[in-house]
Residue frames as a rotation matrix with the C-alpha (Angstrom) as fourth column:
MET 1
0.886 0.408 0.222 -79.29
-0.460 0.835 0.302 -79.44
-0.062 -0.369 0.927 40.24
LYS 2
0.000 -0.948 0.317 -76.31
-0.799 0.190 0.570 -81.53
-0.601 -0.253 -0.758 41.23
CYS 3
0.807 0.127 -0.577 -74.99
-0.499 0.669 -0.550 -84.14
0.316 0.732 0.604 38.80
VAL 4
0.711 -0.538 0.453 -72.85
-0.128 0.535 0.835 -86.93
-0.692 -0.651 0.311 40.21
LEU 5
0.518 -0.542 0.662 -71.08
0.835 0.489 -0.253 -87.43
-0.187 0.683 0.706 36.88
CYS 6
0.638 -0.290 0.713 -70.25
0.087 -0.893 -0.442 -83.72
0.765 0.344 -0.545 36.64
GLU 7
0.795 -0.325 0.511 -68.86
-0.599 -0.292 0.746 -83.94
-0.093 -0.899 -0.427 40.17
ILE 8
0.611 -0.604 0.512 -66.70
0.437 0.797 0.418 -86.91
-0.660 -0.032 0.750 39.14
ASN 9
0.524 -0.392 0.756 -65.51
0.769 -0.166 -0.618 -85.03
0.368 0.905 0.214 36.06
ASN 10
0.528 -0.266 0.806 -64.64
-0.243 -0.957 -0.156 -82.04
0.813 -0.113 -0.570 38.25
ASN 11
-0.347 -0.793 -0.500 -62.72
0.192 0.462 -0.866 -84.19
0.918 -0.397 -0.008 40.73
GLN 12
-0.269 0.372 0.888 -65.22
-0.855 -0.518 -0.042 -83.49
0.444 -0.770 0.457 43.52
ILE 13
0.735 0.439 0.517 -65.97
-0.608 0.764 0.215 -87.23
-0.301 -0.472 0.828 43.99
ASP 14
-0.343 -0.898 0.274 -63.27
-0.684 0.439 0.583 -89.94
-0.644 0.012 -0.765 44.06
CYS 15
0.824 0.545 -0.154 -63.26
-0.504 0.583 -0.637 -92.44
-0.258 0.603 0.755 41.23
PHE 16
0.109 -0.766 0.633 -61.08
0.266 0.637 0.724 -95.05
-0.958 0.089 0.273 39.63
SER 17
0.623 0.112 -0.774 -59.96
-0.547 -0.645 -0.534 -92.99
-0.559 0.756 -0.340 36.64
ILE 18
0.422 -0.448 0.788 -58.56
0.659 0.749 0.072 -94.66
-0.622 0.489 0.611 33.54
TYR 19
-0.637 -0.575 0.514 -58.19
0.771 -0.464 0.436 -91.72
-0.011 0.674 0.739 31.18
LYS 20
0.389 0.743 -0.545 -59.46
0.652 -0.640 -0.407 -88.16
-0.651 -0.197 -0.733 30.95
ASP 21
-0.713 -0.547 0.438 -59.35
0.701 -0.530 0.478 -85.46
-0.029 0.647 0.762 28.24
THR 22
-0.936 0.291 -0.196 -61.35
-0.264 -0.953 -0.151 -82.41
-0.231 -0.090 0.969 27.24
HIS 23
-0.371 0.839 -0.399 -64.29
-0.739 -0.007 0.674 -84.42
0.562 0.544 0.623 25.85
CYS 24
0.552 0.590 -0.590 -64.49
-0.235 0.788 0.569 -87.65
0.800 -0.175 0.574 27.90
HIS 25
-0.227 -0.541 0.810 -63.56
-0.969 0.040 -0.245 -89.34
0.101 -0.840 -0.533 31.15
ALA 26
0.185 0.217 -0.958 -63.12
-0.252 0.953 0.167 -93.14
0.950 0.210 0.231 31.40
ILE 27
-0.360 -0.235 0.903 -63.65
-0.927 -0.016 -0.374 -94.57
0.102 -0.972 -0.212 34.86
LEU 28
-0.875 0.158 -0.457 -64.41
0.201 0.978 -0.047 -97.94
0.440 -0.133 -0.888 36.49
ASP 29
0.003 0.957 0.289 -68.05
-0.418 -0.261 0.870 -98.25
0.908 -0.124 0.399 37.49
LYS 30
-0.777 -0.300 0.554 -68.32
-0.615 0.171 -0.770 -98.64
0.136 -0.939 -0.317 41.29
PHE 31
0.005 0.846 0.533 -71.71
-0.607 0.426 -0.671 -100.31
-0.795 -0.320 0.516 40.78
LYS 32
-0.662 -0.492 -0.565 -70.35
-0.732 0.265 0.627 -102.77
-0.159 0.829 -0.536 38.22
LEU 33
0.582 0.802 -0.133 -72.36
-0.805 0.544 -0.236 -105.34
-0.117 0.245 0.962 36.33
ASN 34
0.899 -0.419 -0.128 -69.23
0.381 0.892 -0.241 -107.40
0.216 0.168 0.962 35.72
CYS 35
0.409 -0.822 -0.397 -65.59
0.485 -0.173 0.857 -107.20
-0.773 -0.543 0.327 36.74
GLY 36
-0.656 -0.745 0.123 -63.90
0.570 -0.382 0.727 -104.40
-0.495 0.547 0.675 34.79
HIS 37
0.298 0.847 0.440 -67.14
0.954 -0.262 -0.143 -102.54
-0.006 0.463 -0.887 33.93
VAL 38
-0.737 -0.653 -0.174 -66.09
0.617 -0.756 0.221 -99.11
-0.276 0.056 0.960 32.54
LEU 39
0.555 0.818 -0.153 -68.04
0.663 -0.546 -0.512 -95.87
-0.503 0.183 -0.845 32.08
ILE 40
-0.626 -0.601 0.497 -67.10
0.769 -0.581 0.266 -93.34
0.128 0.549 0.826 29.42
LEU 41
0.172 0.681 -0.712 -68.47
0.744 -0.563 -0.359 -90.05
-0.646 -0.468 -0.604 30.70
SER 42
0.286 -0.032 0.958 -69.06
0.720 -0.653 -0.237 -87.05
0.633 0.757 -0.163 28.48
GLN 43
-0.708 -0.528 -0.469 -67.36
0.704 -0.577 -0.414 -83.96
-0.052 -0.623 0.780 29.88
SER 44
-0.835 0.486 0.258 -70.31
-0.328 -0.816 0.476 -81.99
0.442 0.313 0.841 28.56
HIS 45
-0.778 0.608 0.156 -73.43
0.066 0.326 -0.943 -82.10
-0.624 -0.724 -0.294 30.75
LYS 46
-0.445 0.703 -0.555 -76.07
-0.868 -0.187 0.459 -83.26
0.219 0.686 0.694 28.32
GLN 47
0.026 0.536 0.844 -78.81
-0.670 0.636 -0.383 -85.81
-0.742 -0.555 0.376 28.94
SER 48
0.798 0.411 0.441 -79.06
0.040 0.695 -0.718 -87.32
-0.602 0.591 0.538 25.46
ILE 49
-0.178 -0.894 0.410 -76.35
0.574 0.244 0.782 -88.40
-0.799 0.375 0.470 23.05
THR 50
0.188 0.328 0.926 -78.26
0.967 -0.225 -0.116 -86.46
0.171 0.918 -0.359 20.36
GLU 51
0.980 0.143 -0.139 -77.46
0.179 -0.938 0.298 -83.22
-0.088 -0.317 -0.944 22.31
LEU 52
0.213 -0.970 -0.115 -73.72
0.317 -0.043 0.948 -83.75
-0.924 -0.238 0.298 21.94
THR 53
0.357 -0.190 -0.915 -71.88
-0.802 -0.565 -0.196 -82.16
-0.479 0.803 -0.354 19.05
ASN 54
0.909 -0.049 -0.414 -70.67
-0.252 0.728 -0.638 -84.41
0.333 0.684 0.649 16.25
ILE 55
-0.044 -0.999 0.027 -67.10
-0.479 -0.003 -0.878 -84.03
0.877 -0.051 -0.478 17.55
GLU 56
-0.303 -0.026 0.953 -68.15
-0.947 0.125 -0.297 -84.98
-0.111 -0.992 -0.063 21.10
ARG 57
0.705 0.647 0.291 -70.11
-0.590 0.762 -0.267 -88.03
-0.394 0.017 0.919 19.83
GLN 58
0.717 -0.511 -0.474 -67.25
-0.209 0.491 -0.846 -89.20
0.665 0.706 0.245 17.60
HIS 59
-0.274 -0.875 0.399 -64.78
-0.684 -0.114 -0.720 -88.75
0.676 -0.471 -0.567 20.45
LEU 60
0.100 0.417 0.904 -67.01
-0.922 0.380 -0.073 -90.70
-0.374 -0.826 0.422 22.87
MET 61
0.945 0.326 0.031 -67.15
-0.286 0.867 -0.408 -93.63
-0.160 0.377 0.912 20.43
ASN 62
0.421 -0.874 -0.242 -63.44
-0.263 0.138 -0.955 -93.47
0.868 0.466 -0.171 19.59
MET 63
-0.341 -0.542 0.768 -62.55
-0.888 -0.081 -0.452 -93.48
0.307 -0.836 -0.454 23.27
ALA 64
0.451 0.584 0.676 -64.93
-0.744 0.664 -0.078 -96.36
-0.494 -0.467 0.733 23.93
SER 65
0.929 -0.132 -0.346 -63.30
-0.169 0.680 -0.714 -98.33
0.329 0.721 0.609 21.12
ASN 66
0.024 -0.998 0.064 -59.75
-0.406 -0.068 -0.911 -97.61
0.913 -0.004 -0.407 22.37
VAL 67
-0.240 -0.073 0.968 -60.67
-0.970 0.037 -0.238 -98.39
-0.018 -0.997 -0.080 25.99
SER 68
0.771 0.579 0.265 -62.32
-0.565 0.814 -0.137 -101.69
-0.295 -0.044 0.955 24.98
LEU 69
0.633 -0.651 -0.419 -59.11
-0.068 0.492 -0.868 -102.77
0.771 0.578 0.267 23.24
ALA 70
-0.359 -0.774 0.521 -57.11
-0.625 -0.215 -0.751 -101.82
0.693 -0.595 -0.406 26.33
MET 71
0.235 0.516 0.824 -59.59
-0.939 0.339 0.056 -103.79
-0.250 -0.787 0.564 28.53
LYS 72
0.967 0.154 -0.203 -58.99
-0.218 0.913 -0.344 -106.92
0.133 0.377 0.917 26.44
LYS 73
0.210 -0.968 -0.135 -55.22
-0.101 0.116 -0.988 -106.48
0.972 0.221 -0.073 26.66
ALA 74
-0.359 -0.312 0.880 -55.39
-0.831 -0.322 -0.454 -105.90
0.425 -0.894 -0.144 30.41
ASN 75
-0.214 0.366 0.906 -57.54
-0.612 0.673 -0.416 -108.98
-0.762 -0.643 0.080 31.01
HIS 76
-0.782 -0.196 -0.591 -57.23
-0.610 0.430 0.665 -111.85
0.124 0.882 -0.455 28.51
LYS 77
-0.827 0.538 0.164 -60.25
0.412 0.778 -0.475 -113.57
-0.383 -0.325 -0.865 30.08
ILE 78
-0.152 0.777 -0.610 -62.59
-0.373 -0.617 -0.693 -110.98
-0.915 0.122 0.384 28.52
LYS 79
-0.374 0.110 0.921 -64.36
0.693 0.693 0.199 -112.64
-0.616 0.713 -0.335 25.61
ASP 80
-0.242 0.414 0.878 -66.55
0.747 -0.498 0.441 -109.74
0.619 0.762 -0.189 24.37
ILE 81
-0.857 -0.040 -0.514 -67.75
0.378 -0.726 -0.574 -106.32
-0.350 -0.686 0.637 25.49
HIS 82
0.204 0.957 0.208 -71.20
0.978 -0.189 -0.089 -104.73
-0.045 0.222 -0.974 25.56
PHE 83
-0.954 -0.241 0.176 -71.29
0.252 -0.967 0.038 -101.09
0.161 0.080 0.984 24.42
LEU 84
-0.121 0.969 -0.217 -74.41
0.966 0.165 0.200 -99.69
0.230 -0.185 -0.955 26.11
ILE 85
-0.977 -0.015 0.214 -75.96
-0.026 -0.981 -0.191 -96.23
0.213 -0.192 0.958 26.23
ASN 86
-0.215 0.938 -0.272 -79.18
0.958 0.148 -0.245 -95.78
-0.190 -0.313 -0.931 28.17
ASP 87
-0.926 -0.169 0.338 -80.49
0.290 -0.892 0.346 -92.67
0.243 0.418 0.875 26.41
GLY 88
-0.416 0.786 0.457 -83.35
-0.568 -0.618 0.544 -91.18
0.710 -0.033 0.703 28.41
PRO 89
-0.437 0.266 0.859 -85.54
-0.858 0.163 -0.487 -92.22
-0.269 -0.950 0.157 31.37
GLY 90
0.635 0.766 -0.105 -87.52
-0.746 0.572 -0.341 -94.71
-0.201 0.294 0.934 29.29
ALA 91
0.540 -0.548 -0.639 -84.24
-0.216 0.644 -0.734 -96.47
0.814 0.534 0.229 28.48
TYR 92
0.839 -0.095 -0.535 -83.38
0.521 0.424 0.741 -96.73
0.156 -0.901 0.405 32.23
GLN 93
-0.153 -0.847 0.509 -80.91
0.374 -0.527 -0.763 -93.85
0.915 0.073 0.397 32.21
HIS 94
0.376 0.296 -0.878 -80.56
0.905 0.084 0.417 -93.30
0.197 -0.951 -0.237 35.99
ILE 95
-0.083 -0.470 -0.879 -78.34
0.496 -0.784 0.373 -90.20
-0.865 -0.405 0.298 35.71
PRO 96
0.826 0.519 0.221 -79.34
0.445 -0.360 -0.820 -87.54
-0.346 0.776 -0.528 33.17
HIS 97
0.339 -0.813 -0.472 -75.79
-0.715 -0.549 0.433 -87.19
-0.612 0.191 -0.768 31.82
VAL 98
0.775 -0.029 -0.632 -74.44
-0.527 0.524 -0.670 -88.92
0.350 0.851 0.390 28.68
HIS 99
-0.165 -0.830 0.533 -72.31
-0.865 0.381 0.327 -91.96
-0.474 -0.407 -0.781 29.58
LEU 100
0.400 0.163 -0.902 -71.49
-0.709 0.679 -0.191 -95.16
0.581 0.716 0.387 27.79
HIS 101
0.519 -0.160 0.840 -71.09
-0.622 0.603 0.499 -98.49
-0.587 -0.781 0.213 29.56
LEU 102
-0.029 -0.539 -0.842 -68.39
-0.748 0.571 -0.339 -100.96
0.663 0.620 -0.419 28.51
ILE 103
0.452 0.308 0.837 -69.47
-0.812 0.531 0.243 -104.22
-0.370 -0.789 0.490 30.12
PRO 104
-0.533 -0.712 -0.457 -66.95
-0.829 0.547 0.115 -107.04
0.168 0.440 -0.882 29.69
ARG 105
0.705 0.709 0.028 -68.25
-0.707 0.700 0.099 -110.56
0.051 -0.089 0.995 29.17
TYR 106
-0.496 -0.823 0.278 -66.47
-0.849 0.527 0.045 -113.70
-0.184 -0.214 -0.959 30.37
GLN 107
-0.515 0.270 -0.814 -67.06
-0.265 0.852 0.451 -117.35
0.815 0.448 -0.368 29.62
PHE 108
-0.230 0.569 -0.790 -69.96
0.687 0.670 0.283 -118.73
0.690 -0.477 -0.545 31.69
ASP 109
-0.957 -0.248 -0.153 -70.74
0.282 -0.663 -0.693 -115.39
0.071 -0.706 0.704 33.36
THR 110
-0.466 0.835 0.293 -74.49
0.062 -0.300 0.952 -115.19
0.882 0.462 0.088 32.64
LEU 111
0.395 0.649 -0.650 -75.72
0.714 0.228 0.662 -116.02
0.578 -0.725 -0.373 36.18
TYR 112
-0.303 -0.611 -0.732 -73.15
0.906 -0.424 -0.021 -113.75
-0.297 -0.669 0.681 37.77
LEU 113
-0.946 -0.046 0.320 -74.17
0.201 -0.859 0.471 -110.93
0.253 0.510 0.822 35.43
LEU 114
-0.102 0.993 0.065 -77.87
0.220 -0.041 0.975 -111.45
0.970 0.114 -0.214 36.11
PHE 115
0.277 0.109 -0.955 -77.26
0.950 0.117 0.289 -111.47
0.143 -0.987 -0.071 39.89
ASN 116
-0.654 -0.616 -0.439 -75.37
0.671 -0.741 0.040 -108.19
-0.350 -0.268 0.897 39.58
ILE 117
-0.698 0.522 0.490 -78.17
0.130 -0.580 0.804 -106.64
0.704 0.625 0.337 37.48
LEU 118
0.308 0.908 -0.282 -80.66
0.423 0.135 0.896 -107.47
0.852 -0.396 -0.343 40.25
THR 119
0.628 -0.094 -0.772 -78.42
0.773 -0.035 0.633 -106.37
-0.087 -0.995 0.050 43.17
ARG 120
0.093 -0.738 0.668 -76.32
0.730 -0.406 -0.550 -103.64
0.677 0.539 0.500 41.56
PHE 121
-0.129 -0.111 0.985 -77.12
-0.254 -0.957 -0.141 -100.74
0.959 -0.268 0.096 43.88
ILE 122
0.669 0.411 0.619 -77.74
-0.678 -0.005 0.735 -102.72
0.305 -0.912 0.275 47.07
ASN 123
0.742 -0.458 -0.489 -74.81
0.417 0.887 -0.197 -105.20
0.524 -0.058 0.850 46.99
PRO 124
0.909 -0.417 0.008 -72.44
-0.256 -0.541 0.801 -104.29
-0.330 -0.730 -0.599 49.90
LEU 125
0.370 -0.821 0.436 -69.60
0.664 0.561 0.494 -106.12
-0.650 0.107 0.752 48.17
ASN 126
0.566 -0.112 0.817 -69.47
0.688 -0.481 -0.543 -103.28
0.454 0.869 -0.195 45.62
TYR 127
0.853 -0.214 0.477 -67.90
-0.356 -0.905 0.231 -101.13
0.382 -0.367 -0.848 48.34
LEU 128
0.798 -0.472 0.373 -65.24
-0.202 0.374 0.905 -103.58
-0.567 -0.798 0.203 49.45
LYS 129
0.549 -0.547 0.632 -63.08
0.749 0.657 -0.081 -104.08
-0.371 0.518 0.771 46.37
ASN 130
0.931 -0.110 -0.348 -61.32
-0.181 -0.967 -0.178 -100.72
-0.316 0.229 -0.921 46.11
LYS 131
0.023 -0.998 0.061 -57.77
-0.459 0.043 0.887 -102.12
-0.888 -0.048 -0.457 45.94
LYS 132
-0.276 -0.043 0.960 -58.69
0.616 0.759 0.211 -104.55
-0.738 0.650 -0.183 43.15
MET 133
0.712 0.630 0.311 -60.54
0.648 -0.417 -0.637 -101.81
-0.272 0.655 -0.705 41.26
GLN 134
0.667 -0.560 -0.492 -57.58
-0.445 -0.828 0.340 -99.43
-0.598 -0.008 -0.802 41.53
HIS 135
-0.347 -0.822 0.452 -55.29
-0.116 0.516 0.849 -102.13
-0.931 0.242 -0.274 40.13
SER 136
0.035 0.464 0.885 -57.72
0.846 0.457 -0.274 -102.78
-0.532 0.758 -0.377 37.25
ALA 137
0.926 0.327 -0.189 -57.96
0.213 -0.865 -0.454 -99.06
-0.312 0.380 -0.871 36.42
GLU 138
0.262 -0.911 -0.319 -54.15
-0.574 -0.413 0.707 -98.75
-0.776 -0.002 -0.631 36.37
LYS 139
-0.415 -0.402 0.816 -53.80
0.275 0.800 0.534 -101.81
-0.867 0.446 -0.222 34.15
ILE 140
0.428 0.647 0.631 -56.39
0.843 -0.033 -0.537 -100.62
-0.327 0.762 -0.559 31.61
SER 141
0.890 -0.114 -0.442 -54.85
-0.151 -0.987 -0.049 -97.13
-0.431 0.111 -0.895 31.67
HIS 142
-0.099 -0.990 0.097 -51.40
-0.292 0.122 0.948 -98.58
-0.951 0.066 -0.302 30.98
TYR 143
-0.433 -0.057 0.900 -52.59
0.676 0.640 0.366 -100.47
-0.597 0.766 -0.238 27.89
LEU 144
0.715 0.681 0.157 -54.61
0.642 -0.551 -0.533 -97.46
-0.277 0.482 -0.831 26.70
THR 145
0.816 -0.406 -0.411 -51.63
-0.391 -0.912 0.124 -95.09
-0.425 0.060 -0.903 26.84
HIS 146
-0.282 -0.956 0.075 -49.08
-0.606 0.239 0.759 -97.66
-0.743 0.169 -0.647 25.56
ARG 147
0.721 0.662 0.206 -50.78
-0.228 0.508 -0.831 -98.87
-0.655 0.552 0.517 22.38
């Protein structure tokens, strides 16, 4: 069975890559809930975080922590960040592959965030901001690698 996140990890699908190593791959989410929404993908194809090895789990969380710091340096308007893992179908995991969402929060963004939750996969504007997303990915990547 094809896995879109495995295809992204194997460079078969274009993405806005921030950082990649042997355990994880950080990318911008094309179906973002908020500007700068990042996904940390496990390089290992496992559905549940409990199926990852201790090293893989630790690395996922360490990368998420480092990327979140880089996100805040890249965009000083970010107030806080949601760390979110939908673990299993009952938790609304749409793709059966471990990935962690880093969803930035901005002042007075609640209505914008709710709108994006409701229109996430059907909003045509998600397909039009490639240049801006590439710039965001490069900026976060810069702050991640120049700590």
